[in-house]
C-alpha positions as CSV (number, residue, x, y, z in Angstrom):
1,M,11.4,-64.6,6.0
2,K,14.6,-62.4,6.3
3,S,17.3,-63.7,8.4
4,P,18.5,-61.7,11.5
5,I,21.8,-61.1,9.9
6,H,20.2,-59.7,6.7
7,I,18.1,-57.3,8.9
8,T,21.2,-56.3,10.9
9,M,23.1,-55.7,7.6
10,T,20.2,-53.6,6.2
11,A,20.2,-51.5,9.3
12,L,23.9,-51.1,9.2
13,V,23.6,-49.8,5.6
14,A,21.0,-47.3,6.6
15,L,23.1,-46.1,9.5
16,L,26.2,-45.7,7.2
17,A,24.0,-43.7,4.7
18,I,23.0,-41.4,7.5
19,A,26.5,-41.1,8.8
20,C,27.8,-40.4,5.3
21,Y,25.1,-37.9,4.4
22,E,26.7,-34.4,3.7
23,P,24.1,-31.8,3.1
24,P,25.0,-29.6,0.1
25,Q,26.2,-26.0,0.9
26,V,23.2,-24.2,-0.3
27,D,24.7,-20.7,-0.5
28,S,27.5,-21.9,-3.0
29,L,25.0,-23.7,-5.3
30,W,23.1,-20.4,-5.7
31,N,26.2,-18.4,-6.4
32,K,25.6,-17.7,-10.1
33,E,23.8,-15.4,-12.4
34,F,20.4,-16.4,-13.8
35,T,19.1,-15.3,-17.1
36,T,15.8,-17.3,-17.2
37,A,13.1,-18.3,-14.7
38,Q,13.7,-22.0,-15.8
39,E,17.2,-21.9,-14.5
40,I,16.0,-20.4,-11.1
41,A,13.3,-23.1,-10.7
42,H,15.8,-25.8,-11.9
43,T,18.3,-24.9,-9.3
44,Y,15.7,-24.8,-6.5
45,D,14.3,-28.3,-7.5
46,S,17.9,-29.7,-7.8
47,I,19.0,-28.6,-4.3
48,N,15.7,-29.7,-2.9
49,S,16.3,-33.2,-4.2
50,L,19.6,-33.3,-2.4
51,L,18.2,-32.2,0.9
52,R,16.5,-34.3,3.6
53,E,13.1,-33.0,4.9
54,S,14.6,-32.9,8.4
55,D,17.4,-30.5,7.3
56,E,15.1,-27.6,8.2
57,E,17.7,-24.7,8.1
58,R,19.0,-25.6,4.7
59,N,15.6,-26.1,3.3
60,T,14.7,-22.7,4.5
61,S,17.9,-21.3,3.2
62,N,17.1,-22.8,-0.1
63,L,13.7,-21.2,-0.2
64,C,15.1,-17.9,0.7
65,H,17.6,-18.1,-2.2
66,Y,14.7,-19.1,-4.5
67,I,12.6,-16.0,-3.4
68,W,15.4,-13.6,-3.7
69,N,16.6,-14.7,-7.1
70,S,13.0,-15.0,-8.4
71,G,12.3,-11.5,-7.3
72,E,15.4,-10.0,-8.6
73,Y,14.7,-11.7,-12.0
74,M,11.0,-10.5,-12.1
75,F,11.8,-6.9,-11.2
76,K,14.8,-6.8,-13.5
77,C,12.4,-7.5,-16.4
78,R,9.7,-5.4,-14.7
79,G,7.2,-8.2,-14.8
80,K,7.2,-8.2,-18.6
81,N,8.9,-11.6,-19.4
82,E,6.2,-14.3,-19.9
83,D,8.3,-17.0,-18.0
84,I,7.9,-15.2,-14.7
85,A,4.6,-17.1,-14.4
86,L,6.7,-20.2,-13.5
87,L,8.1,-18.6,-10.4
88,P,5.2,-18.3,-8.0
89,Q,4.3,-21.9,-8.5
90,R,7.1,-23.2,-6.1
91,I,6.5,-20.5,-3.3
92,E,5.9,-21.9,0.2
93,E,5.0,-20.1,3.4
94,L,8.0,-18.6,5.1
95,D,8.2,-18.5,8.9
96,L,9.1,-14.8,9.2
97,D,10.1,-15.3,12.8
98,S,12.8,-17.8,11.7
99,K,16.3,-16.7,12.5
100,V,17.4,-18.2,9.2
101,V,14.9,-16.0,7.3
102,E,15.8,-12.8,9.4
103,T,19.5,-13.3,8.9
104,F,19.0,-13.9,5.2
105,M,16.9,-10.7,4.8
106,V,19.3,-8.5,6.8
107,E,22.4,-9.7,4.8
108,R,20.8,-8.8,1.5
109,D,18.1,-6.1,1.8
110,T,15.2,-6.6,4.3
111,A,12.6,-4.5,2.4
112,R,13.7,-5.8,-1.0
113,F,13.5,-9.4,0.0
114,A,10.0,-8.8,1.6
115,D,8.8,-7.2,-1.6
116,H,10.0,-10.3,-3.6
117,Y,8.3,-12.6,-1.2
118,F,5.0,-11.0,-0.8
119,T,4.8,-10.3,-4.7
120,L,5.3,-13.9,-5.5
121,K,2.7,-14.9,-2.8
122,A,0.1,-12.6,-4.2
123,M,0.9,-14.0,-7.9
124,K,0.5,-17.5,-6.5
125,R,-3.1,-16.5,-5.4
126,G,-3.8,-15.5,-9.1
127,E,-3.1,-11.8,-8.9
128,S,-1.4,-9.9,-11.7
129,F,2.2,-8.7,-11.3
130,E,1.0,-5.1,-11.3
131,D,-1.5,-5.7,-8.5
132,S,1.0,-7.9,-6.6
133,R,4.0,-5.6,-6.6
134,D,4.6,-3.4,-3.6
135,G,2.3,-0.3,-3.6
136,L,3.8,1.2,-0.5
137,T,7.0,2.3,-2.0
138,I,7.6,5.2,-4.5
139,T,9.9,4.0,-7.4
140,V,11.0,5.5,-10.7
141,F,10.5,2.2,-12.3
142,Y,6.7,1.9,-12.0
143,P,3.9,4.5,-11.9
144,I,2.4,5.1,-8.4
145,R,-0.7,3.0,-7.8
146,G,-3.2,3.1,-5.1
147,I,-2.7,0.9,-2.0
148,N,-4.7,-2.3,-2.6
149,H,-5.8,-5.4,-0.8
150,N,-2.4,-7.1,-1.4
151,D,-0.6,-4.3,0.4
152,Y,-3.0,-4.4,3.4
153,T,-2.6,-8.3,3.6
154,K,1.1,-7.9,3.6
155,L,1.0,-5.2,6.3
156,H,-1.1,-7.5,8.4
157,E,1.4,-10.4,8.1
158,V,4.4,-8.3,8.6
159,F,3.2,-6.8,11.9
160,S,1.7,-10.1,13.2
161,C,5.3,-11.6,13.4
162,S,8.2,-10.7,15.7
163,N,10.7,-10.0,13.0
164,A,12.3,-6.7,14.2
165,P,14.3,-5.8,10.9
166,L,11.0,-6.4,8.9
167,H,9.0,-4.2,11.3
168,I,11.5,-1.3,10.9
169,A,11.4,-1.7,7.1
170,Y,7.7,-1.5,6.9
171,M,7.1,1.2,9.6
172,K,9.3,3.4,7.4
173,K,7.0,2.6,4.4
174,L,3.8,3.4,6.3
175,K,4.4,7.1,6.0
176,F,3.4,6.8,2.2
177,P,-0.1,5.2,2.6
178,F,-0.8,7.7,5.4
179,R,0.0,10.7,3.3
180,N,-1.8,9.3,0.1
181,S,-4.7,7.3,1.6
182,G,-5.1,8.6,5.1
183,C,-6.1,6.3,8.0
184,N,-8.8,4.1,6.5
185,E,-10.5,1.0,8.0
186,E,-7.7,-1.3,6.8
187,M,-4.9,1.0,8.2
188,L,-6.9,0.9,11.6
189,K,-6.5,-2.8,11.7
190,I,-2.8,-2.6,11.6
191,R,-2.5,-0.3,14.7
192,P,-3.1,-2.9,17.4
193,L,-0.5,-5.2,15.8
194,I,2.1,-2.6,15.8
195,E,1.3,-1.7,19.5
196,Q,1.4,-5.4,20.6
197,N,4.3,-6.9,18.4
198,V,6.7,-4.1,17.6
199,K,9.5,-3.2,20.0
200,E,9.5,0.3,21.5
201,S,11.5,2.8,19.4
202,A,11.4,6.5,18.2
203,L,10.1,5.1,14.8
204,K,7.2,3.2,16.4
205,Q,6.2,6.4,18.4
206,E,6.3,8.3,15.2
207,I,3.9,5.9,13.6
208,I,1.6,5.9,16.5
209,A,1.6,9.7,16.5
210,L,0.6,9.5,12.7
211,Y,-2.5,7.4,13.7
212,N,-3.4,10.0,16.4
213,A,-2.9,12.8,13.9
214,Y,-5.3,11.4,11.5
215,D,-7.9,10.7,14.1
216,N,-9.9,13.9,13.5
217,I,-10.7,12.9,9.8
218,L,-11.7,9.2,10.3
219,P,-15.1,8.3,9.0
220,G,-17.7,9.3,11.4
221,K,-15.9,12.1,13.1
222,P,-17.3,15.7,12.8
223,A,-15.8,17.4,9.8
224,P,-13.5,20.3,10.6
225,V,-15.2,23.6,9.7
226,T,-12.4,25.9,8.9
227,P,-13.7,29.2,7.5
228,L,-13.1,29.6,3.7
229,K,-13.6,32.5,1.3
230,D,-15.7,32.4,-1.9
231,T,-14.9,34.3,-5.0
232,K,-16.4,37.5,-3.6
233,G,-14.5,37.3,-0.3
234,Q,-17.4,36.1,1.7
235,L,-16.7,33.5,4.5
236,H,-18.2,30.1,4.5
237,T,-17.8,26.9,6.6
238,F,-19.1,23.3,5.8
239,A,-21.4,23.7,8.8
240,E,-23.8,25.9,7.0
241,F,-24.6,23.0,4.6
242,Q,-25.8,20.6,7.4
243,G,-28.6,18.6,6.1
244,K,-27.0,18.2,2.7
245,I,-24.4,15.7,1.5
246,L,-21.2,17.6,0.6
247,V,-18.9,16.4,-2.3
248,I,-15.7,18.4,-2.2
249,D,-13.0,18.6,-4.8
250,V,-9.7,19.9,-3.4
251,W,-7.5,21.2,-6.1
252,A,-5.0,23.9,-7.2
253,T,-4.5,25.8,-10.4
254,W,-0.9,24.5,-10.7
255,C,-2.1,20.8,-10.5
256,S,-2.4,19.5,-14.1
257,S,-4.1,16.4,-12.8
258,C,-6.7,18.5,-11.0
259,I,-7.4,20.6,-14.1
260,K,-7.7,17.3,-16.2
261,K,-10.2,15.8,-13.9
262,M,-12.3,18.9,-13.2
263,P,-14.6,18.4,-16.3
264,D,-15.5,14.9,-14.7
265,Y,-16.3,16.6,-11.4
266,I,-18.5,19.2,-13.1
267,A,-20.2,16.6,-15.2
268,L,-20.9,14.6,-11.9
269,R,-22.4,17.8,-10.4
270,E,-24.6,18.4,-13.4
271,S,-26.1,14.9,-13.0
272,Y,-27.3,15.8,-9.6
273,K,-28.1,19.4,-10.3
274,E,-31.9,18.9,-9.5
275,N,-31.3,17.1,-6.2
276,P,-31.6,19.5,-3.3
277,N,-29.9,17.0,-0.9
278,I,-26.4,17.3,-2.3
279,E,-23.9,20.1,-2.7
280,F,-20.7,20.1,-4.8
281,I,-18.0,22.5,-3.6
282,T,-14.4,23.1,-4.8
283,V,-11.7,24.2,-2.4
284,S,-8.4,25.5,-3.9
285,I,-5.2,25.3,-2.0
286,D,-3.6,28.1,-4.1
287,R,-1.8,30.8,-2.0
288,S,-3.3,34.2,-1.7
289,N,-0.6,35.7,-4.1
290,V,-2.0,33.8,-7.0
291,K,-5.7,34.4,-6.2
292,T,-6.1,36.1,-9.6
293,S,-5.0,33.0,-11.4
294,W,-7.5,30.9,-9.4
295,L,-10.4,33.4,-10.4
296,K,-9.4,33.2,-14.0
297,T,-9.3,29.4,-14.0
298,I,-12.8,29.3,-12.5
299,E,-14.0,31.4,-15.3
300,R,-12.1,29.6,-18.0
301,K,-13.3,26.2,-16.9
302,R,-16.8,27.4,-16.5
303,M,-17.0,26.6,-12.8
304,E,-19.1,29.6,-11.7
305,D,-22.2,27.7,-11.2
306,M,-20.9,26.0,-8.1
307,L,-19.4,27.3,-4.8
308,N,-15.6,27.8,-5.2
309,L,-13.7,28.4,-1.9
310,I,-10.2,29.2,-1.0
311,P,-8.4,29.6,2.3
312,D,-6.7,32.8,0.9
313,C,-3.5,32.4,2.9
314,P,0.1,33.2,2.0
315,E,1.3,29.8,3.3
316,E,-0.1,26.4,4.3
317,S,-3.6,27.0,5.6
318,L,-5.5,25.6,8.6
319,F,-7.7,23.7,6.2
320,E,-4.8,21.9,4.7
321,S,-3.4,20.9,8.1
322,E,-6.8,19.8,9.5
323,Y,-7.6,17.6,6.5
324,H,-3.9,16.6,5.9
325,I,-3.8,17.8,2.4
326,S,-0.4,16.6,1.1
327,G,-1.4,16.3,-2.5
328,V,-4.2,17.1,-4.9
329,P,-6.7,16.3,-6.4
330,R,-8.4,15.1,-3.2
331,Y,-12.0,14.3,-2.8
332,I,-13.8,14.6,0.6
333,I,-17.5,13.5,1.3
334,I,-19.4,14.8,4.3
335,D,-22.8,13.4,5.3
336,K,-26.0,15.3,6.1
337,Q,-25.0,15.4,9.8
338,G,-21.8,17.1,9.1
339,N,-19.7,13.9,9.7
340,I,-16.8,12.7,7.6
341,T,-17.8,9.8,5.2
342,S,-14.5,9.7,3.5
343,A,-11.7,12.2,3.6
344,Y,-10.0,10.1,0.9
345,A,-12.8,9.4,-1.5
346,P,-12.1,8.1,-5.0
347,P,-12.2,10.4,-8.0
348,P,-15.2,10.7,-10.4
349,G,-15.3,7.7,-12.7
350,G,-13.3,5.8,-10.1
351,G,-15.8,5.1,-7.4
352,L,-17.0,8.5,-6.3
353,E,-20.5,7.9,-7.8
354,E,-20.9,4.8,-5.7
355,Y,-20.2,6.6,-2.5
356,I,-22.9,9.3,-3.4
357,T,-25.5,6.7,-4.4
358,R,-25.1,4.8,-1.0
359,L,-25.5,8.1,1.0
360,L,-28.6,9.1,-1.0
361,E,-30.3,5.7,-0.4
């Protein structure tokens, strides 16, 4: 049995240890350049071993430094170095409402830090670097890819917190998915989070206005029936095809991607040629001053067997504004009742066939 004196001395030693504890200055220990993922991981682990669990601010700061340096390293090598697989293993959940996190973000680059964090999180879930990296930002370093489930998960988390600088950074990014993917079901889930958690500002109102603007082409809404002209100058609207599924290819003669994908669209049409319940239509957004070029392309690409339409306007047409055509090719599907199934359908070979199959069932 230990004596009272021994117990007292033990307690005294413990108290002295607590009193003498000097937490490391995390910022200074990270103040160096890293050339390998191993160096970053080793620095993080070494600082962690010096910190007490109760030293919450410094632990959070250490994690922020780890995220920042890991992301900088990954994006510097464009995700190609094999050792980046080491970095997501140590990622922990950040409290995005923490003032330590918010300050760290703002002092460096809020959007960039967030990109690093969410990329590492997705990679920890087993996603590839390509699928994990931010798809909401246009960059010269990577080809544009479609918005995926990781991006929507990220948006949900961003707008569920109360971090104002983070909200601003991502509201600026929201314009890109609206322009390229419209207001789909996943984007609709984000709206109430923005309305509830984001402080009032001109930028917030701009995003809410975007939601409202895209309301007319949401799935289930009646498809706009702007008059369009065929190759002989006769007017048509989509309303005259009620009772049929419409598969519309929006294109332009100056669009190389459109021309490249047109044979796939024609082949898809051929596969349904005997089905009276479906109609394939092309709509060109070429201006009226290049109508001759449009007619020649139809002939050259052997598109005469289907209905080819054009707004025939000298500037942006009502069709383009109603369907928010900001880029082509675009694929639109309208059901037999004349309602939008998808105003941003995938291309032939990329999922368009599955949409058609479901509608025909």
